N, C-alpha and C positions, 0 to 999 in steps of 0.2 A: 666572200661564202655566206656570213651572216646573214645577209640581205634574203640569198636564196631561202635559207631556213625559216627568215621571218612572213617569207610569202607564202613557204610551201604550209606553213602554220597557220596563217590566214585563211589559205585555200580549205586547206581540209577544216577548219570553223566553220567555214562558212557551208559546205558539204554535207557536213555532219545537221547544221541544224538544217538544212532542206529535206533530208534523210527523217529529220525527227517531226518538221512539220507536215507531208506525205503521210509519215505513218499514221498519226493523230488526225489529218484533215479527210482519211480513206479509211481509217482504222485496220489499215491494215498488221500491227502487231496487237495483242492481247495478251492477258497474263495468262501463264501456264501455255501457250504456242511453241511450238517445236518446228522451227523452223531449220529447213535442210538447203544449205548450199553447197552450190556444187564448182569447185573449182576447175578451169580446164586448163587451167596454167597460163591464159591471158592475164594482163590486168586488171581488167574491169569485173573479174572475178573477184581477185582478192583484193581490191577496191570496198565491193560490196561487202565481203566480210569483216572486213576492216570498220566499214563505219553502221555496221550491223553492232559488234564489240562495242564500238563505243556507244552507240544508244542504250543497249543492253548496260553495261554500265551506269549509264544518266536515268534508262526508264524507274517510273516507281514502284514496277510491278515485274516479275521476275519473266523470263522465257527462255528455252534452252534455244542454244545455234550445235548445227551439227553440219561440218564439214567431209563433202565429198568429193 
């Protein structure tokens, strides 16, 4: 079980870096932005919300997330 948890953490870190890089490369997030994340109930929308929350904690500026 520990191996699975370590693999999950590694994957989560990799995907988080990719979200942060894409945001920087394409100017997706800026200070003061209000981002609406629509949750369909599927795993993709929950994953996107999770990665945006991680990005929000690490970002050098403030932006707001709204879950619908």
